N, C-alpha and C positions, 0 to 999 in steps of 0.2 A: 631492412628497409629497401624497398624497392627504387632503384636511382630513377627511373622514368616517372614514379609516382611523386617524388620529391621535386623533379624539374617539371611536370606537369603542375604541379601547385604553385610553383615559382612563376610561372607562364600566365595563369589565368589573371584575370582583372580582380580588382578588391571587390566589384560586387559579386563575383562568384564565391570569392572566398567568406565575404560576410554572410551570403546564404548557408554555406556550409556550417560557418560557427552558430548561427542562429538555429540550425536544424541539429546540430550536435554540440551542445555547449559545454560537455563535458570536454570537450578538445581543450577549453582556455582556463582550466580548473588544475594547476595554477597556469598563468601565461606562458606559453611557450618562448623560449629564447630568441626563436628564428623560425623561419619555414621549414628548415630541416628538422626540427626538433616536432614542429606541427606534422610534417608528414609521418614521421616516426610513431607519433601517437594515433594519427588517424588509421594506422594500419595494423594497431596493436588488436590483440584476440579480445581485451575488455572492452574497448570502444567501438568494435565492428559488432560484438555481441549485443551491445546496449542499442545500435542504431537497427540491428537486424528486428530486435523486440519490439519496435514500435512501428514495423511494417505491416501491412494487411496480407491476407492470404494471396489475393492477386499480385500483389508487387512481388512478394517471394515466388509466385510461379514465375513471372517474367524474369525475375534474377537468375531462375532455374534455366530460364530457356537461354540466357547468354551462358551459362555454364555449358550447357549441351551445345552450343554452336561454335565452341571456341574449336580455332584450328590446332590439330595435335602439334604441329610444329612450332609456330609463332606463339599459340597460347591467347591470339586474339580472337574478337569476333566483330559483328558489325550490328548496325542499327537494322539493316535490311534483313539480316539472317535472323534476328530477334522476331521481326515482325512477320518474317515468314513463316517461322515455326510457329507462333503462337495464334497467327490467323488461319493455321490449315483447318479445313473442314473437318468435323461439324463444329468448329470453335464460334460460339454465338457471342463474341466482343468485338467491338466497333475498332478501328485503327486508331481513332483517337484516343482511346483509354488505354492501349498500349504504348501509344506514344508518349502518354502523360507520364506513365508508370516509368516508363525509360527515361524521362528528363528529371523524375523525382529522385531514382538510383543514382542519376549523374550529379544531381545536387548534393546528396548525400556523400559523393566520391565512392561510393560502392562500386560503380561503374565511371570509368576515366578514359579521357582521350577522344579524339576525334572519332565521328560516327562511323567510319568506316574502318576503324581501328580501335574498338573498343577493348579495355582491359579490364578484367575483374579484379578487385582489390585481394591482395595475398591471403588476408587472413580470413576471407570469405571462405575459400574451403576448408581452414583449420576449424571453424567455427560450426559450419553447414555440415550435414550427412555427408558421406561421400558417394550418394546415388541421387543425382539432382532429378527432382521431379519422380522419385520413386524408380527411375529406370537403371538398368545395369549398364555395364562397360561395353563397348562396341564388340562383336564377335571375334575380329581380328586380335583383340588383346586377351582373348580368354582360352583359344585353341583353335588348331588348324581344321579340325572337323566344323565345329560350329562357322567359323570363317567361310568353309566351302560351301555351307548349306545357306548361309545368308548372303552371298554373293550373288544366289539366283534367286531373285524373288519370287519367281514362280513355283519353283522347288519349294523353296520355305512355304508358300500358302498351302501347298499340297501336303507337307509334312503335317503341319497345324491342322488341317483339316483330317487327316488321317489318325489323329491322336484319340485313342480311346476315351471314353467318358471320364474315367478317374483320372486319367493323364489331364485332360483338358482341364478340370476343375483345379488341378494343381497349376496349370499355366495360368488361369484367369487370376488366382489368388496373388500369384506372383507378379502377374503383371500390373495389378493394382499398386504393389509398391510394400513394404521394400521388395526387390528381387531377389533376396537370399533367402534360403533356406537350409536348414539342417536335419540330419537324419543319420541312425547307427550306421556305422562304416560298414557293416556287413551286409547291409542293404544292397551295397553296390560293389559287394566283393566280387560277384560274378562278371562285373562290366570292366572291360579290359579297357587302355586307351585305344581310341579309333573307333569304337563300337562294337569289337568283337567281344564275344564272351568266354569264360574259362570253361574249366571241366564241371564246375557245381552248378553252370547256368540251369540245369534241370531242377534243381533243390530250391524250394520256396526259400525267401531269406527269413532268418530267423527274427522273431518278435515283430515280424508285419512291416518294419521299416517305415514308420511314421513321420511324417514330413513336419517340421516345427518351423515356425517363423524365425529368421535368423537374425542375430544382432546388429547386422550391418546398418541397419536405417531405422531409427525408431521414428522418424518423420520430423525431426528437429528443425527445419526451415520451413514447417508448413507446406511445403510443395506437393505432399502426397494427397491424392485425391482424397475427399472426405469418406469416412467409412472404412477406409485401409487401414490407416492406423499401425500396420505392421502386426496385426493380432488375428493374422488367417488361422482357422482352425487347422489341425494337422492333416497333411495329405492322405495318413494311412486311413483318417476316419471315412474321410471321403472317399477313397479308394476300396474301402470295405464295402460300400453300397454299389459298387460299379459292376459291370455286365460280366461275369466271367468268361461269357461266351467271346469276350473280345481278345481271346488267347493269341487268335490268328494275326494280330497285329502285332504281336511281342515278339516276333522271330524266334527264335530257339531258346530265349530266355524264360523265366519264371512268369506265369500268367498275368497281365497287368491287371487283373481283376483284385490284386491285394495291392497294399501301397507300395511295398518294394518293389513289384512288377511294374507299377507304373512310373514310379522313378527310373528304373533301370530302363523302361523302355524310352523316356524322353532323353537320358544320357545317352543311350546307344543311337539314337538318331539325330543328335546334337542340339536338340532343342534346350538340354540344361546341360551346365559344364561343372564339373567337380573343381571347385577351387580351394586354397589354402585359406583359411580363415582363423586368425589366432584367438576369435571369441567363443570357438564350439569347445563344449566338452570333451576331454579325453576320450578317443576310441569313436566319437562322431565326424562325422565329415560335412562339408557345406557345399551346396550346389548354386550355382547363380544363373539368371534369366538374362541372355544376350539381349542387349539392346534392341537391335532389330527385330527380335520376336515380340517382347513389349509393346514395339511401336506398331506392330501389326495387329497385336490384339487389343489394341486402345483406338481401333478405326472408328469405332463408334462413339468415343469421348474426345479424343484429340490427343496428341503427344504429349500433353502437360496435364492431362486429366480434364475434368471439368472446368472451365474457367467463367469467373463471377466478376465481372468488374467492380460492381456495386453490392453493399451487403444485403442479405436476404430481407425481404418485408415481412413484418408480424402479421399472421393471419387474422388476429383478434382485431376486431372493428375499434378504431380509436376512440376515445372517452372524451367528453366533453372538458376542455382545460378548466372552466370555472369548477365543475364537480371535481376534479382531481385535487384542486385547489383546496376546496371547502373540506373535502375529506382529508386530506393532509392536514389542515390548520387544525381540523378537529382532533387529529391523532398528535399532534405536537402538545396541545393542551393537557391529553391525558400522560404522554410521555413526561412533561414537566410535574404535574400531579403525583405521578407514581413516584419519582425520583426523589420529591419532598417527602412522601410518606415513608420510602424507605429509609431517608436518613433520619427521619424523626424516629422511627423505630430503633435506629441503631444508636441514635442520642437517648434514648428510654433505657434500653438496654444493651449496652456495646457487644460484639461479636469478637469471642477470643481468638487469636491468631494460632493457627497450629505449628508445631516446631518446624514441620516442613514446609510451611510457610502456606498463606491462603487461609480462609476460613472453611469450618468442617461442613458436610453435607446436612447434618442437622441444623445447624445456624441459618442455611440456606432455605431451609423448610419452613424454620420460623419465620423469616422475615418474610417468604411468599405468602405465608398464612396471614400475617399481620397485614400485608398491604393488597391482598386478594389478587397475587398474580400468578402467572406460570413461574415454576422455578427456572426456566430457561430464560425469559423475559426478566425474571429478578437479578438473574446473573448477569445479564447483558447489562441493564441500568447500572448494577451495582460496580462492574467495572468502567462504564462511563463514566459515573459520577466521580470515582477514585482517579482516573485520568484527567477531569476537569478540575481536580483539586478540591472537590466537595468533600472527601473522605479521605482517610488516612490512617496510619497506625500510630498508635501512642502506648508508651510503656506504662504498665500498671503501678500504682502507688506501692512501693516498696520492692519493686522488682530488684534483683540482684546480678542481673546480666543484660547485655545489649544486645545479644544474639537473636537474628531474625527469627521471628515466631515463639520466641521465649518470653512469658510475661508480658504480651502484647495484645492489644484489641483494637478493633476498627471502630472509627469514631468519626462523626462529621468534625469538619476543620473550620477556623474562624471565618474563612472565604464563604462558607455556607449561609453566613449571617449576611453577610454582603449580597450574595447571589440572590437570596429571599426577597431582597427589598429592590431588585431590578424588575424591570417590566418583562412581562411574559414572554415576548419574543426575543428580548436580548438574552434571557435566561435559557432559552431553547438553543439560540445560536452557540451558548458557550457550551453545551453538551452534544452538539452536534458537530461542531470544529473538534472536540476532544475525541468523538468517535471517528472522525475521519483520518486524524493523526495517530493516534494511539496504536501501539504496537501488539496489540492483544488480539486474540481471537475466540472472543467469549463462545462460539458456539462448540468448543472443546471442552465446556463444562459438562459434566457427566460422562464424558467417554473415558474408557479405560487406558491407562501409560503402559510401559513396558514392561512393568513388574504387576500389572492388572489389578492397580489400584484405581480406584476413581478419582479424576481431574476434579478440584474444587476451584471455585471462584477465588481471584487474586493469588493465585499460586503461580511458580515458575513454569508450569507446564503450558499454561495459556498464551505465555510469550511467542510471539511470531513475527519476525522481522519483515514479512510480506504482507503484512496484513495491511497496513495503507495501500500498498501498491493495488490489491485486490479489490478495495474499494474504489481505488481510483477508475481502475479499468472498468467495472460493472457499470458504475454511475455515467463515467464518460461515455461509454455506448448506449446507455439511455438517454444523454444529452443530446446525442447526435440525431435521434429520430424527432420528428415532428412531436410539438405540444399536444399532449392527449395520448400519445401513442403508448398502449399497455401491453408488451408483449407476455405469455405467460414463462415460467421458469424456462423451459426448454427452449423455447424461441430467445429467449435472452444469453442464455448458453451459446446458442447458435451464432447470435451476432457476436458474442465475445470471441468466439472460435475464429470468425471471420477475421474480426478487426486485429486480433493479436494472436495469432496461432501460436506463437511461441510459448509465450507466456501462459496461454490457457490450458495447456496439456497436463493433465494430473489434478488441476486446482478445481474441479467442477464442484466438489463440495463445498470448499471456501465460497464460491462466487454464490452457491445457492444462500449459503447463512448470509451472506451480504445483503442480499435482497430481501431475506427475512427482517433484518436488523433495520434496514432503512424502511421498511412498512412500519414496524414497531416503534420508530423515531419520528417518522411524520416525514420524512424525507421524500418519499414516493406516497402516492394517494391513487387508489384503486388499481395499482399496478404499474401506473405512470411517474414520470419525475415530475414534481410540482415545480412551478415559477421559481418560487424563493430556493428551492433544492438546488437548479440552475445557476442562481446567482452564489448559492454558498460553494461550488465548487470552484469558481472564480475568485481569486484572491483581488480584491480592488488594489491593494497596496502595489501588488506585484505588476498589475496591469498598469498601472498608473507610471511605475516604475520603468517598466519596458516601452512605455509609450515613445516614438521616435520625437514627438515635440516636447518631452519631459525628459530629456536623457538626464538631468541631475536627480532626479526624484524630488522637486521640489513640491509639487501639487501631492505627490505620494506621501510626503510627511504627514499632510493634513489629516489621514487616516488616523496617525497616532495621538492626535487631540484630544483633550476631553470634551466630551460631548459629542465624539463622531459617530454615526449611525451606519452601519454598513448597508449596502443595497439588499441584500438578505434581510435583516431585521425589519428594513422599511416596507418589504413587499409582505412578510409576514404580518406584519402588524396592520397592515390594511385589511388583512383578510379574518383578524379575530375580532370578536367583538370587544366595544370599548371596555375598559374596566371601569367598574361601578364604585360609586361610594356610599350605597345606602342597601339596605333590605326590607322585607316584608315581615312583619313578626304576625302571625297567624294565631287565633283564639286557642289552639292546642299546645301554644307555647313552640310551635316549629317555626325557623327563620329562614325564608327563602330569599336568597341573593341571585338575582336576575341577571348574571353575567359574572365574568371573572372580577371576583373582589380586587380591590387595590391593596397594595401591600399592607397599607396601614389597617384598613377594615379587616384584612386578611389574619393580622396578628392579634386584633381584637377578639375577632371570633374563634380563634383558636383557644383564647382564654375563656370567654364568658359562655361558651355553647359547645356540644358536642357533634362532630359530622356524622352525618346519615347517609348522604348521596351527593355525588359529584358530577360534573359534566358542565355544560354550557350553563345552567342554573343549578346552582348547589343548595341544597338542604342541610339547616342544623337544627340542633333542638336545643332548648334552655332547660337544663334540669338543677335540682337542688345541689348536685355534686358538682356542676360547673360552674354554680355562682359562689361555691365554698372556694373553689379552687381561685376564682377571681378575686374575691376577699382576701385569699391568703396571698395572692400577688400584690395586694397593695389597694385595691378598690375599696372604696367605701361605698355605702347604701346609696349615697347621693350620685356618687359616680356613675354608678349602673343604672340609676332612673335618668341622668342626663345622657348617657350612651345611647340609651334606646330611644330616648325622645330625638335626639341629634340624628342617629341613623336610619330611624323607621320611617317608611314612606306611609306606613298604615298606623292608625291609633294602637297605643300600646294597650294591649287587652289587660282588665284590672286584675285577672289572675297571675300575670308575672310582676305587677307592682307588689301584690300581695306576699309573692312567692321571695321576691327580693327583701322584703321588710323582715320576713318571717326567719329567712336563712341569715339576715344580718342580726337580728336581734338574739339568734341563739350563737352566732359566731363570736368567739372571743370571751363567751363564757367559762372556759377554763384556761389557766396560765399555765405554760410549762417553764421550767427553768433547769439550770445544771446542779445537782447534787453528788452523785451521778446523774439524776434530773427528778426536779420535782414539779408536783402538780398542786396547784392551789385555786380557789376559786371562793368567791363571797357567798355562794349558794351550797350551803352545807348539805341540802339533799342530793345536789348534784354531785357533789364528792362522794357521798354515801353510796349513790347508785354506782358509780365507777367502782367504787372498792368492793362492792358485792357482785360486780360483773363477771361472771365466769370466764368470758373471753378475754379478759385482762388479767388471769390469774398468772399467766406467765411473765407478767413485768414485776410481780412480788411488790405490789404497792401496799404502805402501811402507813396509818395516819400519824403524824407529827402534830396536829393541831386539829381542832374543827375545820379548819380551811385549808389546810395542807397535808398533801400526801406526797411520799418521796417514793423511789424507784433506784434498785442499783445499776439501772441501764442507762445509757446516754439518752439526750433530748430525741436527736433524730429516730431512735426506735421507739421512743414513748410516744412521740406525735404519729409516726406510723399506724402504732397498734389501735390508738386512739380514733383514728379517723378512719382507720379499717372499720372499726365497731360502730361507728355512725355517729361519733361525738365531733363537735367541731372546735379542737383547742387552738389556740394562738400561742407561739411562742414568745419569751419577753426577754429584756436582757438585765443584767445585773442591777439596774436602776427601777426595774419593774415596766418599763415602758414596752409595749408590744413591738415585736419584730414582724413588721409586713412587708415582703419582699418576694420578687419572682424568682424561683429557684434557677440558680445559674447553669445552665447545661454543661455538659463535659464535652471538651472537645479535642481533636488531636493536634499536635503541632503541625507547622508548615515546615515540610521537610522534604525539598525535593520532588516537589509534586509532579511536575511536568519531568520527570527521568523517564516515564513509560512512553513520551514521543521519540520520533525518529524522524529524519528527514525524508520526503516521501519521493522515490526514484522516479517515478513518473512525472513528477511536477517539477522539473529543473527550471532553475531560474531563467527567466525570458530574457534576451539581451535585444537593447534598442539598437536601432540602426547606428547611431551616432557612436556609442559605445564601442560596438563591434569594429565599425572604422579606425575608432583610435587605438585598439588592439592590434588591428592588421597593420597600422602603420608604425607601431611598437617592433612587430615582429619584422616587418621590412628594414627597417633601421639596423635593428640585430643581425639580419641578413647581409648587410651592406657593411657592417663592422667585422663579421666574420668573414668575408670575401675581401675585406680591405687589409685583414689583419694575414690571410694567405698569401697575398702580394706584396708584403712588407718586406723591404729590405733587409739583409742578414744583420747588418749591426742592430736594428730595432726590432727584429723579430722575437714575438715572445716564444719561451721553450716549452711548446707542446710538441715535442717530438723533432723539433727543427734541429739543426746542427748549429749551435752558437757561434758566430764568426768573432773574431778580436774586436773588442768595444773601443770607440773613438776616445781619445784623452777630453778632460773636461774642456780645455781650451778650444780644440777642434771643434767640440759640441757647441760651446758659445758662439764661435765665429760664424758658424753656419745659420743659430738663431739669429744673429743680429743681421747677418746678409738678409735673411727671410722676412726679417721685420720692414727693412727698407725697400725689399723687392714685393711686399706683400703678396708673398708666394707659399705654396702649401709645403710642408715640412712634415716629414717622420719623427715623433719623438719618441724615444724609448725613455723609460722611468722607473724606479723602484717605489711601489706604492707603500701606503701605512702598515701593511701585511707581511711586507718583504719579498713580494712577488713582483717579478718581472712583467711589464706590459708595455704597449706601444698605442699610440694614437697618430692619425693624419689630421693635422691642425694647421690653421693660419694664424701665425703670431701676431700679436697687437703690440705689445709692449714689452720691454725688459727693464726692469728697476728694483730697488730695495731687495735683491735677492729672490725674487720671483718672475717669471714667464706668464704672461696673460696673452692666451690665444684662443680662437674661435674654432668649436668643430663645427665644419658644413653641413654635417649629416643631419645633426640635432639642435643646430642655432644655437648652442649654449656655449658661454663663455666659462674656460677654465683656468684655474691658477696653478702653476706647477712651481715647486721649490727647485730652484737651479742646482743646490747641492744633490738632489734626486735624480737628476736628469743624466742617464748612463750614455746617450747617442743622439745624433740629429743627423737626418739625411735628407736633402731635397728630394721633393716627389718628381 
């Protein structure tokens, strides 16, 4: 820890410390004991890296400017030096933008100190690449030849202009950053220190000597200009296309038309310097471009590369916000409907869990076909439903092991029934919030793992701890745009790369998947973030808890009360069509629902009709099979007549009335019981028909009486076979009463359904100003206590490395305390705590009696009680 950094924290006012803690809330988890501990934590690699991850490209470039302008001796820079470098022509940013970035870096304490003596936090150099802005070290640090060349600007310009085409291409690549390249050692074997060549100079370098980008600067801090990225093509490839006639520029060495010749020419003329680099492969060597050469080559873009103080504007024309919300609302209805259809299919036929975890490819295809979804979308909705607690794993009956993936299946959970009864907007919010927070990356499904096996849904290979952060990054960037702004994928990735360059590198595929998933779930519409999607990103409870006028979170507690509706749900509910409690029955027995049905109406339609089409207005059809299903669930004929009369806004067709009566008349003509199972009926002809039916031969029916048949199979199989053959049997109990109940669906137990969720590292809890000021007060008290302990006299000093002095006798300590009570003076008290440790306090005694000392601590305004037999010493302050 830098002493000056800790001293700077001690000297700043509370408002500056409060700003630091609000911008970097990780510094107070847990609360530091004092300001020294805060300074140590603020300069740690982890905390600095987290602070840098939240900076945009422009602020990282300004931080690079501060690193570049540091004085070699003092290590300090100034605001004027940073402004001078950042505003060097042809920079296209204004002074106010640079000043704002500097102020932000100082608020974060990545830069600290007065403006004329700014220091860079120590861990910044450890976390960031060693080459600020993609520029190399000064020539004076690399070698005398390069230093001599760069000391004369005119000579340096002539050397760069004289570079052959192949060598100039290498210079341009390294000038864009990073400034390090590697090439086989034999390519420079002919180049001796100082620019002279050896005997082998006339021989061409073996293998061409291709120049590869070096490992020194992966562009980690985002300061490298766009497009550089450290991925320059090999110099040999570029050099091979050079002009062989340029050999006259190469002196006595090999012709610079080949790759090795071009590099040798640059080394011989001091424009590149061989440097030791532990990152190179054995037998290879590294070369570095001096900073002065890089700055000269960047004369068209500026020393820091292209500067942009604001994010790039999307080229696409903005959408109408109302159209965006309408499109997104329509997709939310589809997402909820498809999740319900997916879970219904799972309830009818559960998906077995593989021994390796997850469900198989065949099961995913079955579910996709059953719901009419693409496999990728089906995998997404299945993962989201599981994360929301709507589906889970259940042990098969008779399972002999509890090992994951063995004798288990995926089923809907009991929460699914509760979810179905909620309003549509609330159902969607449960899914969307589960998607935002789940540590799963559904886009991985269908890819191959390390062993070339397909990655399946709900398997461990889909787990990605950074998935919530990726979603927050992408949606946060879209939220910063104006309502209706709809960038395409490439523009969105460019915005993310500008907004958080350190986090975006290497995550382009994951960000594209986030955009596709957001569109499928209705978080975005027509490529733009919806209004309710913006509200979804903001946690209302957290916002209220962080409000300065509600430091105790009293109003935030209202969000947990029953009946509370979040702003996102209210906004979406206003966009969705109102739920309807009726339908329109057509003459062809089709039932049209002119809007999203209420939960009660939807449950009735699931029982009495077959769905045909869905959307804003869904269509169902009444069939003999659906009516038999309703009768099996406990409806009577009169109940069905009453349901259609009550719910239909059109006259009930006579054909539907006849169909209900006809199906009800046949329903229950056969009775099934357990014998294995028996089949009885008062209609002997009907029993004879069943006995002669070849489709029922597998049941091994035989007649016991004119009205009774028996089968060795159980009741469930007998009922299924009869219904499949077109009969309408009804089960009965031992008393002969008909058993008319709705089948109870299988459900998975609720077992750690939310385990797949993880805290979002980008959604750090916001700290209100009063709370932060309270933390600062606590740290200042700790600082005062630590300072007081350091200046405590020897008889009461705690044993933290200090030499213990002879203790006072108990009578001496008691006399000092009695005198302090009379004089109301401060006194240092040394005592043994309950754990046997020796400590000390500076207090003002109030009273002595009953074996106790009562004294007030002026720093904390607290009254302490000390047992007299535990006091070891007392010294007046």
